[in-house]
Structures are given as C-alpha cells and as structure tokens.
N, C-alpha and C positions, 0 to 999 in steps of 0.2 A: 893645368892641363883639364880638358873638361873631362866628365865622367862620360862613357859611351854607357847610352840606357838600353834598353833591350829592343826599343826601333831603331837605333841609331842604323843609320843609310837609307832609312826609309823618308819619304820628302810628302808633304801634305801639303796642297791648295786648297787657302782657308780662306773662302767664300762668305764666312758666317759674320753676323754682328748681332749686336746686343747680349744675351748672356745664355741661351739654350748653346747653341751653336759655339759659341766662344769658348763656351765649358769644356767641348769635346776636343777642340784641335788644344787646349792648352793643356789637358787629359795628358794629348800623344805628346804634345812639345815635352812635356814633363818626364816621357819616360824614354824621348832622348827622338821622336822625329823632326827634321828639318821642316816644321811651319810656316811656310810662307804665307802670311795674313795680306791677303790685298785689300786699298785701301784707297777713296777717291785722292786723287791728285788737290793736295792743299787743307781739304777739309775732313778729311780723313772719316773711319768709321762713325755712324753717324750717332754714334755712343761713347765717341772719344775724347769731345767733351763738351764739360757743362755748362750753363747760362750762367754759371758762378763765375766762371771763371773761364773766359773765350781765351785758345788758346794756350790752356796749360791743360792737361792729359787728368781726367776723372779720374777717381778714386774707382771707379765702378770699371773702366777700362784697364787703370791697371791690377785691379784686382783679376780680370778675369782673362789677359790674353800675355802672361809672365812669359820665359822662354820661349817666345815669336820670334820672328825676322818678319817688318814688314816691307810692302814693298808696294807705291803710290800705282796705281792705274783707271783711265777712263775708259771701262768695258766698251761703251757705247761708243768711242769713236774706233774705226777700222784697223787703222793701228795696234789698240790698245786690246779688240780682241786677238787679233794673230797675235799678240805678247802671250797672251790667257791660253791661247791653243798649242803653245809651240812649249807653253809651260805641263800641258796637260798631258804633252810626250813627255816630258822627262818626270814627271810624277809619278807615285802611285797611287794616291788618296786624293780624289775633291771632297769636300766638306762643304755645304752650302745648306743654309736656313734661311733662304730669302723670300718672299711673300710670294702664295701660289701663282705661278708662269712667270716671274721671274726672269729662270734661267731659260726658258723656252723663248724668252722675247731676246735674248742676250744671244741664244744659237749654241748657249751651253748643256743641252740637254744630255743624259746618260747616252745617248743613241749616237751624238754628234761627237761625246769625247772616247767612246768605245770603239769610232773609227779610227778618231788618231791615237787611242790607245787602248789596242786589244784586252790587256790588263789590269785595265783601273777600275780601281775599288770606289765608286761613287756613291755619297752616301750623302744625304737628304734627312732633315727635319723638319717638320713640320707640325702646325696644331692639328690639323687631320690628315686620316686615312688617304693617302690619294689613290686608292681606288673605291673609297668610299662616297657616301652623299653630301656630306660636307666638306671636300674638299676643298674648295674653293672658298671657305669663309676664314675670315681672319681671323688668330689666336693669339690669344698671352697668358701669361701662367693660372693666371685666375681663372679664365676662362677652362681650359684645361681641366683647370682642380675643380669644375664645378658640373664636367661634363663626364667628370671619368670620377666618377662615386665618390672622392674625397670627401667634398664639402658635406654631402648629403650626412655624413657620420661625423661632422665634427660641429662643436658651438652648444649652441643649448638648445634643449627641449623647443623651445617654440621659436627661436632661431638661427640658422645655418652660416657660421661665421670661417672665412678662409682661412687657409694657414696664414703664416705672418713672414714665412720664406717661399721663398720659390721654389718649393718640390719639381714641379712641372719640367722649368726649366731647366736646373742644374740635375736633376733626376734623369730627365730624357739626355740631357748631354752625355753624361757619363756612362748611360745605357749604349749611345750611340759608339761612344768612343771603342769599348767594349766588344761590341758587333764589328766592330771594322779592324781589330787585333784578330778578332775568328777570321774575315774574310782575306785577309791576308796569311793568315795560315793556312788558310785550303788552299787559297793561290799558292805560294808554295806547294801544298802536295799534290795539289793536281791541275796547276796550268792556268788558272782561269782568272776571271775576274768576273764582277758582278756590282749589281745595284741595292744599296743598303738602306733602307728606308724605317723609321721609327717617326710618330704620330705621338704628342705630348698626350693627347687623348688617352689613345693606347696603352702607354708607357701609366697612367693614370691610375687606368684600369687595373693594369698587373700590379700594381703596386695596392693596391687594394683590396686585392684579392683575399682577404681573413675576412673580410664583409660579406662574403658566399657563407660559411658557416652557417652566419644566424639567419641568413634567407632563404639555406636550402632547410634548416633544419624547423623552419615556422610559418617558412612559404611569404613570406613580407619583411620588408627593408629595414635595414637593421636602424637601430635610435639612438639618437643622439644622445650622449647622459652627459655633458661638458667633461671635465676631468674626473668623472666615474671610469667602470669597466662594463664597455659595451656587450660582453657576453654574456651579464649576469646581475645582478643588480647584489653588490656585497658592500662592505665593508672593514675597515679601513681602504679609498682609493680616493684620496681627492688633493689638491693641493693645499700649501694652508701656510698663514702668514706667519712670519720668525720677524725678529727684531734684525734691525730698526724700525722694522714696518715700512719700508719703502716699496717704490713702484714696483720692483723684481724678488722682494726678502721672500722668497715662499719655496718651501722643500714640497712634493710632492712625496704621499708614504703609502704603500700600495700592500697587502698582506696577502697569501695566497687564497686563491677560493679552494684549493683541492685540499679532500680529507685527510686529516692526520697534519696538518703544517702544523707548526712549532710558533710560525710570526706571532701571530696575534698575541700569542701567551709572552713571548721575548719582548714585545712590545708595551705589552702591561708592565711586566718587569723596570723597563728602561723607562719609561714616567714616572712610575711608583706608584703604580694603582694594580697592586695583586691581585683586590675588590672584584675586576672586571674579568678575568682570566675566567676561560671556557668551560672549564669543569665547576666556576663559583657563579659566576653570574648568569642566569639559564638567556637574560636577555643578550648576552654577550657568546652563546652557545657555539654559534656559526656563522661565516663569513652571511649570509643568507637575512639571521635573526640584526646581527650588527646596523646590516642596511636598516631594519625595521625601525630602530633603536638607534641612528645617526648621531641624532643631537645629543646622545650619550655619549659616545664613542668619539666623535668630535669634539666635544667642549674639553674631556679629558686627553686629546694630544693637542691641541691648543694652549690649555693650561701649561702645560709643560714646554711646548716651544717660544712661551715670550719670552724666556729665561736666555735663548740661545742664535746664535745670526744664522745662515739658511749652511754653512761651511760645516760647523760644528755638529751641528744638529745630522746634519749626513753622516757625518764620520763616525758618532755613537751610534747610529742606528744600524748603519751597513757593518759596523763590531761585531752588534749584536745580532746577524744574519736576517736582521730586516731591511728589504729592498726601501731605498730613497733615495731619492736624486734632487739637489737644490736646483733651483731655477737659476742657470746660468744662462749670462747677455753677455754679449761682443765683451764688453769693458774686463768683464770677471776673467773671459780666456784670454784677453790678451794679456793682461796684471801678473797672471799667474805665471810665474817664472816655468814651471813643470811643461807649458805646453811650447815653449821656447825653448827648453830645453832639450826637449824630444822630437822637434821640428814640427809639430806641427802649426806653430806660428813661426812663420819664418822673418825673419827684418831684411829689407831689399832697399841700395841705396837710389833714388830716383833722383834724376837732375833737375830737376825744379822744384821735387817737393821736400826730397830731402830724404831722411831714414826712414823707412813706412814699416809696422808689422802690418804682419796678411796672414789670412791662411795659409796649411801648407797644403802638402798631396798627403792624401791618409793612408793609401796603402804602403806596405814598408817589403818592398821584396831584399832578399840576405843580399843576391848580385848587383844590387841595381841602386846610386844613390843619387837625388835630385842634387844638382848645381843651381838653386835658383836666379832665375836672372831677370834683372828690373824687364816691364812692356818695356815693347819697340818704338824707338820713337820715328812718328813721321814719314815712312822713304826710308830709314836710314840702311835698310839692305837692298837698294835698289840697285847699288854698284855692286853690289855682290851676287844681285840673283840677274839680271840682266847682264850685267857683263862679266859676271864669271861661270855662270849656269848657260846663257842661252848665246854668249859670247858678241855681244855686243861694243861695237869702239865706243870712246870717249865722244866721236862727233857725234854719233849716231845718240845716244843717251842725252846730249845734248837740244840734239833736234827735237828726242820725242819730250825733251822737259819744256821747250820754248811752242810746240804747240799743246800743250799743256795733258797729254795723253799719260805722262808718268806727274 
C-alpha cells in the first residue's frame, strides 16, 4: 500500500516540459500529490525521447518525472481543450512553464482557469518576470544564470564561467513547489486561490544575495576569484589535486579567515609542517599574509596530498577540524553505498532501461516516506484520469484516440 504523503488528495495539472517545471511537479508528486502530466499524443513531452534512442524514454525524462501520471492530450484540438478545462475544474493546481504567450494562445490563462475553478492555484515559471521589460524574451538556464548575477561571480578573473549544473532550472522549480504549497496552505486558511509566478532570473538574483555584501561595502561588483574566497583574499582557499590525479581527483580546502581560528595550525600538524604555524612563520601569520605568500602555503598542501586520494584526504582533514570537501562526481555518488542506504540515491525499475539509480528527494519528513515510482509511460493514465476522474466511457476514449486528441 502506497504511503500517503503530506500532499495526498491534491491534484496537479502538469503542463511542464524540460527541467525547471518538471522538477517542480516531481517535487509535488514526491510529497504525495496526484500529478497529471499532460503530453502530446504519440510524441510525448519534447524531452521524453532522445535522438539516440527514438521511442525509448530518455534518462533526462526518467529523472525529472518520477511518481507522475501521464495523460495525452492535443490541447490545440477543441476536444482536447475541453478535456483540459474539465480537469482544471477537478484539480487544485495548474503548473506551466511554456514559452511566453503559449498558455494565452491555448486559452488557459489564469483568468480563464479561475473562471472555471475560483480556488485554483495557478503556477507559472518563466525565464523573466512577466511584469518586466524582458517578459517576452526566451530563456534557458544559462540565460538566467548570466542575467541573475551568478556568472558575474564565477570563473576566472579574466573569464566568467557558467556553472556546470542547471542551478536556475532546478532551483526555480523547487522554489515554485514551495510557493505552491504555501498558496495551498493559504487557501486552506482563507478559502482563496491565487496566481504564483517565479522567474528564473529573479530566483538567481535571490540565490546570489551574498554578492551584495561586498558590493555594499565598496560600491563595486564582486570579483571573480576562481576557487578562492570572494569576500577577501585569504589562503588556503583552493581546490587541490590528489592521487591518482584524474580529471576529478581534487579536494577543496579552506581555513577560516576569522581571528582566533586554529584551523591553519591544525592543518600544519596534519601535513607535518609545524614550521608554518601562525606563531612560528611570519609569512603564515594571518589568512591575508598566507594569500600573499600562497605559493609556500599551496606547495606544502600539494606535497602532502600527493600521497592521498580525495576521500581519504577529506576524511583526515575534517576529523582534524579542517574544512575540506572532495570533488565528488555522479559516479562517486552513485557508487557510494551510503547514498543508496539513506535514500539520496534510489533504484527504480524502468520497463526498457531496467534498473536505474537516480537521485532521490533531499528533504526528510519524519511522518512521510516517499515510495519512488518510475516515470510514467506515455498516456499510461488516460483511462484512470479521463475515464475515472472525468467519467468518459470506453467508447468516448476510443473516439478521442481515433481523432488523435489523446
């Protein structure tokens, strides 16, 4: 028997695609909501199939659409639009991240949905704010990170470099899910529906709030310092190579810049260089002086690290109260049994892909246990949703399928 999550009983009409919106609705599904993912008949969502394996669910689709129910619908056909309108009446939430104007063209704006269901929570995720001058601009994750401060602070001094993961996509999706839950809570208290809008650029501005401290202090945008400390030039604060010196064999080491910290002295003891302690070596007396003489500091650390792999190095350093983090990649996480054991990596069974290990749900709720289900087959819930929820007969469903409405 499936566990009833905190959102059990809530229905979500999912009109999302790619990553940002699908992460939002997957989060709601993991929390127990019934999420009806609307897809195109035959072709499915734009991200469902990859060019390498036509007709087989892509791993991207699999990872972003667990615990959902797929229904097919040609929203441009009158009969398809009628189905969606009838579902709006039955649902608590509509979520969309279509391109600017798409929902308007379908006739499924917030105003239209509110006429059908006055208590609907209508959630939109766009690249830019819908009440700003960039509202109609197309956007993907790298556009949002560039226009939302983040990339101005990442990379080398002479070269901005975007983040290698989709921070804006997934981060905005999770933020939208949180906002939807807040809107549902308000609806429970006040009996009102509402519109919820989150723009990826706005999310990135909020995520980058720490960049305002140096800006307000000196009136200049923050510097790019690669792996260093952006607030102040201090050392050690870098990512150092470890054996066997592969592309991801690194560990980041940072010693606190605050007065009175013993982390540098602890590091000197660990690496066997007591001669570099703060009260022994003038060049190493402060975080700033260590930065000015960082070739001494860094060479001592690198000399010690050449005998250790990144996991061992992190373990030794952290146990000596020295902040250190191994550079962990997807393979490291997937193959480490601790993540599977505590549910951060989960194994699901896909009908075509077989057993697949994918990331799970990070939050832990003492009264909620997520039972992970594979991403849905295209149209796999047509009978359940259209037949069960809307009451369409088998003959009506067959006719809609024949017309390629579903």
